[in-house]
N, C-alpha and C positions, 0 to 999 in steps of 0.2 A: 309518600312513597317515592316521589321523584328524586329528592336529595339522596335517598338510599341507593337508587339505581345509579346515580352519578358516581357515588363513592365506590360502588362495586365495579363499575366500568373503569374508573381510574386505577383501582387496585389490580384488576386483571391486566390492564395495559402495562402498568409498571412491572408486574411480575413476568409478563410474557415477552417483553422486548428483549431481543437478542440479536447478535450480529447476523445470524442466518435469516432473521425476519426482514431485514432491510433489503428490498428488491430494487437494485438499480435497473432503470428501464432500458438502458442500452450501454454498450461499451463505447464511451465517448472519449476515452483517453487516447491522445494522438501518438503516433510514432515519433520518436526522436529523429529529427532530420540530420543525417550524418553526411549528406552530399557536399556540404559547404566546406568540409575540411580541406586545408591546403596541403601541398606536397610535403612541406616541412613537418607538419603535424603527423602525416602518414608515416614518414620516416622515423619519427620519434616513437610512434606506436609500435612500429615493426621492431625497433630495438627493445622496447619494453616487453614485447611478447616472448623474448628469448629467455630461456632458463640457463644460467651460467654456472650453477652449482651442481656438483656431482659427488655422491648420488643425490638425486632429487627426492626430497621427502614430500608426503602429501601436504603437510602444512606449508612448506615452501611453495608448492604448486598453488595452494589456495591464496597465499600472499600475493603471488604474481597476478592471479586472476583479479583479486581485489584492486591492485594497483592499476590494472588496465581498465577496470570499470570506472574508477575515479578519473583516470586520464581521459577516457571517452566523454564522461560528463563534463569535465573541464573544457574539452575541445569545443563542445557545442554550447558552452556557457550555462550549463545546468547544474553544476556541482553544488552551488549555494542556494539557488532559487529556480524553481520551475513553475511557470504560470500556465495553467490550462486555458486554451483559447475558447473552450466551450463550457457549458454548464453540465452538472450532473444532477439527475433527478431520480427520485425513488419513492417508495411507499411502504407503509407498515400496515398490513391488513388486520382487521379484527372483526369478530361477529357480534351482532346485536340482535335484539328481538325483532327488529324490522329488516333484518338481512345483513349481509356483509358490508362493512365500511372500511375506509383506509385513511390513515394520516398521510398526507402528501407533503414532500419537501423538495426543495431545489437548492443546490449549492452552485454559486457562480463566482467568477473571479477567484477560482481555487488556486492557492499558491502553496507548493511544497517547498520546504526549506531544509538545508543541511543534508542533502542527499550524498554529499562527499564524505559523510561520516562513516560510511560502510567499512567494516573491518572483518577479520576472521574472529569468530566468537570463541572457538576452542580448537584443539588440535584436530586436524583432518586425518583421515585414515585411508589406506589402500587395502583392497582385497585383491591381491595379485592373481589368485587362481580364477576369480570370476571377472577380472578386469573391471573393478569398480573403485570409485573414489567417493567417500562420504564425508560430510561435514556441515558446518553451519556458518553463515554470514550474519552479521549483526549491524543494525543502524543504531545510533545513539542521538537523542535530541532531534528526531525527525518530526518537523512541524507541519501542520496543515491549517491554513487560514482561509476563510471563504465568507462571501455574503450569502445569506440564507433567506428563503421564504418558505413558509409552511402553513398548512391549514388542517383543521379537523372538522368534519361535517357535524351538523346537528344530530343528536341522538335523543329521541323522545323530546322532553322539554329542555334537555341540556342544550345550550346554544352552540352554534358553530363558532369557530374562533380562528383567527389568523395571527401570524407574527412574522417579523422580518428584522434583519439586523446583520451583525457580523458575529462569526463564531471562530474560536481558536482552540486547537488541541495540540498536544505534543506526545509523540511516542517516545518515551524515555528510552525504551529498547524495543526493537522490532526485528524479528529473525527470519532468515531464509534457510530452511533445511534442504539440502541438495544431495543428489546421488548421480554421479556421472558414469557413463561407460568410457573406459580408457583403452588406449593401445598398450603395447608391451612396455612402453617407456613411462606409462602413467599419464600421458597427455589426453585430455578430454576429447571424446569423439561424439558423444551424444548425451542428452539430458534425460535421465530416467526418472528423476523426481526434482521438483522445484516447488516447495511448499512455503508460502508466506505464513508466518506465525506471530500472533500478537504477544508482546511482552508486557512491560509496564506501560500503561497508557494514562495520561493525565488530561482530563477535560478542563481546560483553562477557564472557559466561560463564554458568554454571549452577551450581546446588547439587544435591546428592543423588546424584552419580555415584560418589563415593568411589573404590573400587578396581575398579569395574565393567570387565570385560574388553572390553565393547563400547563403552566411552566414546568412542573416535574416531568410530565409526559413529553413535552416538546424537547426538553433537555436530554432525555433518554434517547429520543429519536435522533437528535443532532449528534450525540456521542457515537451511536452506532453507525450513523451515516458517515461520520469522519473516519471511523475505523475502517469501514467498507471502502472508502475512497483511498485510504492509504494501502489497504490490502490489494485493491485492484491495480494501483500504480506499481507496487513492488512485484506483484505476480506477473504482470504483463510487460511493463516497460523494461524492468531489470532483466527479465527472462530474455527479451528480444535483444537487448544490448549484448548479453553474454553469447547468445546463440549466433548472432549475426557478425559480431566484431571481434570475438575472442576464440570461441570454439573452432577448431580446425586451423587456426592461424598460429598457434603456439608451436615453437620449435625447440628442440633440445640440442644445445651446443655441448659437444664433448671436449 
């Protein structure tokens, strides 16, 4: 009966693992430090924030926003590579006959690559009557690499297990659906929606599993953990960059 229980547990875990199940224990993503920018960079950004075409379309507005996001990332040296100074940890809970258990994992030395690939995904639109601007930004080839540690507790006679190594994934596409409140000229005044959305995601692989019997389960957890790490970064950091450094600073030149 013990082998049967292990098979059932593995099946349930593999069937139940989902992005929402991965619980990051804390928001450990740091703010991008923008205080070190020199006066020349500030002057260049000020020029970039201007819209010089008239009439200004929503897509043109979105392109200018994207250019300034990229320029901000370049200014702080994060457009191609961003290394988290802290680790991320989380767990995937599951129920057993002896009570609730959880698979624990930790990602350290997390590196995001190719953040400067952000672009406008499709034509943006204005709703002039409601002072709204809607559209989608897109990343391409957004990578995440990390060192990992993870463990699963013993369940019945099924033994506990641990694993460690390096893991790499690539978001071939990753989207940000947004909706802004705008002024009469279409300039963004506030963020009404900023939703990170998974596109095509490739789990490249990991080291350190060898012949671990829990490898399919561990890989599923690492995949969802990598997606969650990307989602948190895009949702928080990119949101803050736009709100702090672009929104309210764009001007319309007639």
